[in-house]
C-alpha positions as CSV (number, residue, x, y, z in Angstrom):
1,G,0.7,-9.5,-18.9
2,G,-0.5,-6.3,-20.5
3,F,-0.2,-7.6,-24.1
4,H,-3.4,-9.7,-24.2
5,G,-5.7,-8.9,-27.2
6,R,-3.3,-6.6,-29.0
7,K,-0.4,-6.7,-31.4
8,V,3.0,-5.9,-29.9
9,S,6.4,-5.2,-31.3
10,L,9.5,-7.2,-30.7
11,W,10.9,-4.2,-28.8
12,E,7.9,-4.3,-26.3
13,L,8.4,-8.0,-25.8
14,L,12.1,-7.6,-25.2
15,F,11.7,-4.8,-22.6
16,S,8.7,-6.4,-20.9
17,K,8.7,-6.4,-17.1
18,Y,8.9,-10.2,-17.3
19,V,12.3,-10.2,-19.1
20,S,15.2,-9.5,-16.7
21,E,18.2,-7.4,-17.8
22,A,20.5,-10.4,-17.8
23,K,18.1,-12.5,-20.0
24,R,17.7,-9.6,-22.4
25,Q,21.4,-9.1,-22.8
26,E,21.8,-12.9,-23.3
27,L,19.3,-13.0,-26.1
28,L,20.6,-9.8,-27.8
29,G,24.1,-11.3,-27.7
30,K,22.9,-14.3,-29.6
31,V,21.2,-12.1,-32.2
32,R,24.3,-10.0,-32.7
33,A,26.4,-13.2,-33.0
34,G,24.0,-14.5,-35.7
35,S,23.0,-17.6,-33.8
36,L,19.4,-16.4,-33.1
37,A,17.1,-15.1,-35.9
38,L,14.6,-12.4,-35.1
39,D,11.6,-14.6,-35.7
40,E,13.0,-17.2,-33.3
41,L,13.7,-14.4,-30.8
42,A,10.1,-13.4,-31.0
43,R,8.9,-16.9,-30.4
44,L,11.3,-17.4,-27.4
45,L,10.2,-14.1,-25.9
46,T,6.5,-15.0,-26.3
47,V,6.9,-18.4,-24.6
48,L,9.1,-16.9,-21.9
49,I,6.5,-14.1,-21.1
50,E,3.5,-16.5,-21.2
51,E,5.2,-18.8,-18.7
52,A,6.3,-15.9,-16.6
53,V,2.8,-14.4,-16.5
54,E,1.4,-17.7,-15.3
55,R,4.0,-18.2,-12.7
56,S,3.9,-14.6,-11.4
57,S,0.1,-14.9,-10.8
58,N,0.9,-17.8,-8.4
59,V,3.6,-15.8,-6.6
60,K,1.5,-14.1,-3.9
61,F,2.2,-11.7,-1.0
62,T,0.1,-10.9,2.1
63,G,-1.4,-7.5,1.5
64,L,-3.5,-5.2,3.7
65,R,-6.7,-7.2,3.3
66,R,-5.9,-10.0,0.9
67,Q,-3.2,-11.5,-1.2
68,V,-1.3,-9.5,-3.8
69,T,0.4,-11.0,-6.8
70,A,4.0,-10.3,-7.8
71,S,2.7,-8.9,-11.1
72,D,0.5,-6.4,-9.2
73,L,3.5,-5.2,-7.2
74,A,5.6,-4.8,-10.4
75,D,2.7,-2.9,-12.1
76,S,2.7,-0.5,-9.1
77,G,6.4,0.1,-9.2
78,I,6.9,-1.5,-5.8
79,I,9.3,-4.2,-7.2
80,D,11.4,-3.8,-10.3
81,K,11.7,-6.1,-13.3
82,D,14.7,-7.9,-12.0
83,T,13.1,-8.7,-8.7
84,L,10.0,-10.0,-10.5
85,A,12.2,-12.2,-12.7
86,D,14.0,-13.5,-9.6
87,L,10.6,-14.4,-8.0
88,V,9.3,-16.1,-11.1
89,Q,12.5,-18.1,-11.5
90,G,12.7,-19.0,-7.8
91,S,16.0,-17.3,-7.1
92,K,14.3,-15.1,-4.5
93,T,11.5,-16.0,-2.2
94,V,8.3,-14.1,-1.2
95,E,9.6,-13.9,2.3
96,E,12.9,-12.3,1.3
97,V,11.2,-9.7,-0.9
98,T,8.5,-9.0,1.7
99,E,11.2,-8.1,4.2
100,M,12.8,-5.5,1.9
101,A,12.0,-2.1,3.4
102,S,11.0,-0.7,-0.1
103,V,8.3,-3.4,-0.3
104,K,7.2,-3.9,3.3
105,R,6.0,-0.3,3.6
106,Y,3.5,-0.7,0.8
107,L,2.2,-4.1,1.9
108,D,2.0,-3.5,5.7
109,G,2.5,0.2,6.2
110,T,5.2,1.9,8.2
111,G,3.3,1.9,11.5
112,C,0.2,3.8,12.6
113,I,-0.9,5.2,16.0
114,A,-2.3,2.1,17.7
115,G,-3.6,3.8,20.8
116,V,-2.7,5.7,23.9
117,L,-0.7,4.7,27.0
118,V,-2.6,5.6,30.2
119,P,-0.9,5.3,33.6
120,S,-2.8,2.9,35.8
121,K,-4.3,4.4,39.0
122,A,-3.5,1.3,40.9
123,D,0.2,1.2,40.0
124,P,1.8,4.2,38.3
125,A,4.5,1.9,36.9
126,Q,2.0,-0.1,35.0
127,V,0.5,1.1,31.7
128,E,-2.8,0.2,30.3
129,K,-2.7,-0.2,26.6
130,M,-5.8,0.8,24.7
131,R,-5.4,-0.3,21.1
132,L,-7.5,-0.6,17.9
133,Y,-5.7,-3.9,17.5
134,G,-7.0,-7.0,19.0
135,P,-6.0,-7.2,22.6
136,L,-5.3,-10.9,22.2
137,A,-2.3,-12.0,20.1
138,N,-1.8,-8.5,18.7
139,K,-4.3,-9.2,15.9
140,K,-5.4,-6.6,13.4
141,L,-9.2,-6.4,13.0
142,S,-11.5,-4.8,10.5
143,V,-14.0,-2.3,11.9
144,D,-16.9,-4.8,11.8
145,E,-14.7,-7.3,13.7
146,A,-13.6,-4.7,16.2
147,V,-17.2,-3.7,17.0
148,S,-18.4,-7.3,17.1
149,S,-15.7,-8.2,19.6
150,G,-16.5,-5.3,21.8
151,L,-13.1,-3.6,21.2
152,V,-14.9,-0.4,20.2
153,G,-18.4,0.8,21.0
154,S,-21.2,0.5,18.4
155,E,-21.7,4.3,18.6
156,L,-18.3,4.6,16.6
157,H,-19.2,2.1,14.0
158,E,-20.3,4.4,11.2
159,K,-17.5,6.9,11.7
160,L,-14.9,4.1,11.7
161,L,-16.5,2.6,8.6
162,S,-16.1,5.9,6.8
163,A,-12.4,6.0,7.7
164,E,-12.0,2.3,6.6
165,R,-13.4,3.1,3.2
166,A,-10.5,5.4,2.7
167,V,-8.4,2.2,2.5
168,T,-10.8,-0.2,0.9
169,G,-12.2,2.3,-1.6
170,Y,-15.4,4.1,-2.2
171,T,-18.2,3.0,-4.6
172,D,-18.9,5.5,-7.3
173,P,-22.8,5.9,-7.2
174,Y,-22.9,6.5,-11.0
175,T,-20.7,3.7,-12.3
176,G,-20.5,1.2,-9.4
177,D,-16.7,1.2,-9.7
178,Q,-14.4,1.2,-6.7
179,I,-12.6,4.6,-6.6
180,S,-9.8,6.0,-4.4
181,L,-10.2,8.5,-1.5
182,F,-8.9,11.3,-3.7
183,Q,-11.3,10.5,-6.5
184,A,-14.2,10.4,-4.0
185,M,-13.1,13.9,-2.8
186,K,-13.2,15.1,-6.4
187,K,-16.7,13.7,-6.9
188,E,-17.7,15.3,-3.5
189,L,-18.6,11.9,-2.0
190,I,-16.6,12.9,1.1
191,V,-16.1,16.3,2.7
192,K,-12.8,17.7,1.4
193,E,-11.4,18.7,4.9
194,H,-12.1,15.2,6.2
195,G,-10.6,13.6,3.1
196,I,-7.4,15.7,3.4
197,R,-6.8,14.4,6.9
198,L,-7.3,10.8,5.8
199,L,-5.1,11.2,2.8
200,E,-2.3,12.8,4.9
201,A,-2.6,9.9,7.3
202,Q,-2.2,7.4,4.5
203,I,1.0,9.0,3.2
204,A,2.4,9.2,6.7
205,T,1.9,5.5,7.2
206,G,3.3,4.1,4.0
207,G,1.7,5.4,0.8
208,I,-1.6,6.1,-0.9
209,S,-4.2,3.3,-0.7
210,H,-4.9,1.5,-3.9
211,P,-8.6,0.6,-3.9
212,G,-9.4,-3.0,-4.5
213,H,-5.7,-4.1,-4.6
214,S,-4.8,-4.4,-0.9
215,H,-1.6,-2.5,-1.0
216,Q,-0.4,1.1,-0.9
217,L,1.1,3.0,-3.8
218,P,4.2,5.2,-4.0
219,V,3.1,8.8,-4.4
220,E,4.6,9.2,-7.9
221,V,2.6,6.1,-9.1
222,A,-0.5,7.5,-7.5
223,Y,0.0,10.8,-9.4
224,R,0.1,8.8,-12.7
225,R,-3.1,6.9,-11.8
226,G,-5.1,10.0,-10.8
227,Y,-5.2,9.1,-7.1
228,F,-3.3,12.3,-6.2
229,D,-2.4,15.7,-7.9
230,H,-0.1,18.6,-7.6
231,E,-2.6,20.8,-5.8
232,M,-3.2,18.2,-3.1
233,N,0.5,17.7,-2.7
234,Q,0.9,21.5,-2.1
235,I,-1.9,21.4,0.5
236,L,-0.3,18.5,2.4
237,S,3.2,19.9,2.1
238,D,2.2,23.2,3.7
239,P,-0.4,22.2,6.3
240,T,-2.6,24.9,7.9
241,D,-4.7,24.7,11.1
242,D,-7.6,23.6,8.8
243,T,-5.7,20.5,7.7
244,K,-4.2,19.7,11.1
245,G,-6.9,17.3,12.1
246,F,-5.3,15.4,15.0
247,F,-5.3,16.6,18.6
248,D,-2.5,16.1,21.1
249,P,-4.2,15.9,24.5
250,N,-0.9,16.7,26.3
251,T,-0.2,20.0,24.6
252,H,-3.7,20.8,23.3
253,E,-2.2,21.4,19.8
254,N,-3.8,20.5,16.5
255,L,-1.3,18.5,14.5
256,T,-0.9,16.6,11.3
257,Y,-1.0,12.8,11.6
258,M,2.8,12.6,10.9
259,Q,3.5,15.2,13.7
260,L,1.4,13.2,16.2
261,L,3.0,9.9,15.1
262,R,6.4,11.3,15.8
263,R,5.4,12.0,19.4
264,C,4.4,8.3,19.9
265,V,6.6,5.6,21.4
266,P,7.0,2.1,20.2
267,D,5.7,-0.7,22.4
268,P,8.7,-3.0,23.1
269,D,6.7,-6.2,22.8
270,T,4.7,-5.5,19.6
271,G,6.5,-2.5,17.9
272,L,3.1,-0.7,17.7
273,Y,3.1,3.1,18.3
274,F,1.3,4.6,21.3
275,L,0.9,8.1,22.6
276,N,1.8,8.7,26.2
277,V,-1.0,10.8,28.0
């Protein structure tokens, strides 16, 4: 749980993410009352944390591509220590925590542009939905799955794979490590202008993608991990025509992803966002 292979102080154990505020106050109360010695406190905390680490690795959420452990979410600042403790102790369920707005946005996003609504020539009242989601059962597909199923043409395969890597991560050609979109931009593995548009779309739909971890990160956590910086924040906060990479076919304007998303309407059946054209 972050302590493996190194010596830690009693203070670090006591304020570990695996020790809830209530449990910490309970133990400190016993120490102050003289009923719990410091060496016994250290032993109890060690056992408590070891058990909590094991249990938290078995508490899993459905992420963008694969399952995510409760411990991962705590490390990323998506859930707090008390919520982690509640999950480990069973007083809160994965389903309950998943439905929290502050958690759901990083596991599933806040909604992207799924396609366009085109009035049918046969019946103006009908609308043909063109989506990059599976047309059957509202199923999300990877790029390879979408091409294989015929949902998108093979001529778009490489372009879509490039966009998909912004979420799944890029491979550093020098180290073989998975790196973020922003890190790939810094290493000039992706054209800066294209990267800015993808990064802006990530933030607009829930947070910055966390390569290899199947969930998105709060911007402040991404700052600390080197997935974002002040200069990039300034660029995205004050977009110019160069960074407005999305086109509104109705008004012929270049927009940011967020601006275009705000012009979309939710589908009443699926909740997905579509642009009327």
